[in-house]
C-alpha positions as CSV (number, residue, x, y, z in Angstrom):
1,X,-21.3,-24.1,-0.7
2,X,-21.0,-24.0,-4.5
3,X,-24.2,-23.7,-6.5
4,X,-26.7,-26.1,-5.0
5,X,-29.4,-27.3,-7.3
6,X,-32.5,-25.2,-6.8
7,X,-30.7,-22.2,-5.4
8,X,-29.5,-20.7,-8.6
9,X,-32.0,-17.9,-8.2
10,X,-29.7,-16.4,-5.5
11,X,-27.2,-15.5,-8.2
12,X,-29.4,-12.7,-9.7
13,X,-31.1,-11.6,-6.5
14,X,-31.0,-7.8,-6.2
15,X,-29.3,-8.0,-2.8
16,X,-25.9,-9.1,-1.7
17,X,-25.7,-12.6,-0.1
18,X,-22.4,-13.8,1.4
19,X,-22.0,-17.0,3.4
20,X,-19.0,-18.2,5.5
21,X,-18.3,-21.2,7.6
22,X,-17.5,-21.3,11.4
23,X,-13.9,-20.4,10.6
24,X,-15.1,-17.4,8.6
25,X,-14.0,-18.8,5.3
26,X,-16.2,-17.4,2.6
27,X,-18.2,-20.2,1.0
28,X,-20.5,-18.3,-1.3
29,X,-21.1,-14.9,-2.7
30,X,-24.0,-14.2,-5.1
31,X,-23.6,-11.9,-8.2
32,X,-24.6,-8.7,-6.3
33,X,-22.1,-9.4,-3.5
34,X,-19.4,-10.0,-6.0
35,X,-20.3,-6.8,-7.8
36,X,-20.3,-4.7,-4.6
37,X,-16.9,-6.2,-3.6
38,X,-15.4,-6.1,-7.1
39,X,-12.6,-3.6,-6.1
40,X,-11.5,-6.1,-3.4
41,X,-11.6,-9.1,-5.7
42,X,-15.3,-10.0,-6.1
43,X,-15.8,-13.8,-6.3
44,X,-12.1,-14.4,-5.9
45,X,-12.8,-13.6,-2.2
46,X,-14.5,-17.1,-2.0
47,X,-12.1,-19.2,0.1
48,X,-10.7,-16.2,2.0
49,X,-11.4,-15.1,5.5
50,X,-14.5,-12.9,5.9
51,X,-13.0,-11.1,8.9
52,X,-10.2,-9.8,6.8
53,X,-12.8,-7.9,4.7
54,X,-14.0,-5.9,7.8
55,X,-12.4,-3.4,10.2
56,X,-11.7,-4.4,13.8
57,X,-15.0,-3.2,15.3
58,X,-17.0,-5.1,12.6
59,X,-14.9,-8.2,13.2
60,X,-15.8,-8.1,16.9
61,X,-19.5,-7.8,16.0
62,X,-19.3,-10.8,13.6
63,X,-17.6,-12.9,16.3
64,X,-20.4,-12.0,18.6
65,X,-23.1,-13.0,16.1
66,X,-21.3,-16.3,15.6
67,X,-21.3,-17.0,19.3
68,X,-24.9,-15.9,20.0
69,X,-28.5,-16.3,18.8
70,X,-28.7,-12.6,18.1
71,X,-28.2,-11.2,14.6
72,X,-26.4,-7.9,13.9
73,X,-28.9,-5.6,12.1
74,X,-28.2,-2.1,11.0
75,X,-28.5,0.5,8.2
76,X,-25.6,2.3,6.6
77,X,-25.3,5.3,4.3
78,X,-22.6,5.9,1.8
79,X,-23.0,8.8,-0.7
80,X,-26.6,8.8,-1.8
81,X,-27.2,5.2,-1.0
82,X,-28.7,3.7,2.1
83,X,-28.4,0.0,2.9
84,X,-30.0,-2.4,5.3
85,X,-27.6,-5.1,6.6
86,X,-28.7,-8.3,8.3
87,X,-25.9,-10.6,9.6
88,X,-26.8,-13.9,11.3
89,X,-25.5,-17.3,11.9
90,X,-26.9,-20.3,10.0
91,X,-27.2,-23.8,11.3
92,X,-26.8,-27.3,9.9
93,X,-28.2,-30.2,11.9
94,X,-29.1,-27.7,14.7
95,X,-25.5,-26.5,15.2
96,X,-24.1,-23.2,14.1
97,X,-22.3,-23.7,10.8
98,X,-21.3,-20.2,9.9
99,X,-22.6,-16.7,9.1
100,X,-24.8,-15.3,6.4
101,X,-24.9,-11.6,5.5
102,X,-27.7,-10.0,3.5
103,X,-27.5,-6.4,2.3
104,X,-30.4,-4.6,0.6
105,X,-30.3,-1.1,-0.9
106,X,-33.2,0.9,0.5
107,X,-35.2,3.6,-1.3
108,X,-35.0,7.1,0.2
109,X,-38.3,6.7,1.9
110,X,-39.3,3.3,3.4
111,X,-42.9,3.0,4.6
112,X,-43.4,1.4,8.0
113,X,-46.6,-0.5,8.7
114,X,-47.7,-1.5,12.2
115,X,-49.9,-4.5,12.2
116,X,-51.7,-5.9,15.1
């Protein structure tokens, strides 16, 4: 999933975007994902197995996401940073083609609006 015309804006998006295929081979990482994973190889991780980048519990969750219509959504804190993580499968021609992971840094206070 190399740069596809019209999607170059993903490269400088201020959140991490990582995409893998059904066999968990990393197809794409944007600039932020490469920056966050720089100690592990950054963009050189493209072509490697996404599961190998996660501990056993997380691997099980990723397998569950791949097999279901349910995303894995959570927040995580490390140091003074809080992040929102959204992992879901993506489809091509109506069939699951792999996983996508989006990670956003959250400010200390996030307003919540209830609309009805």
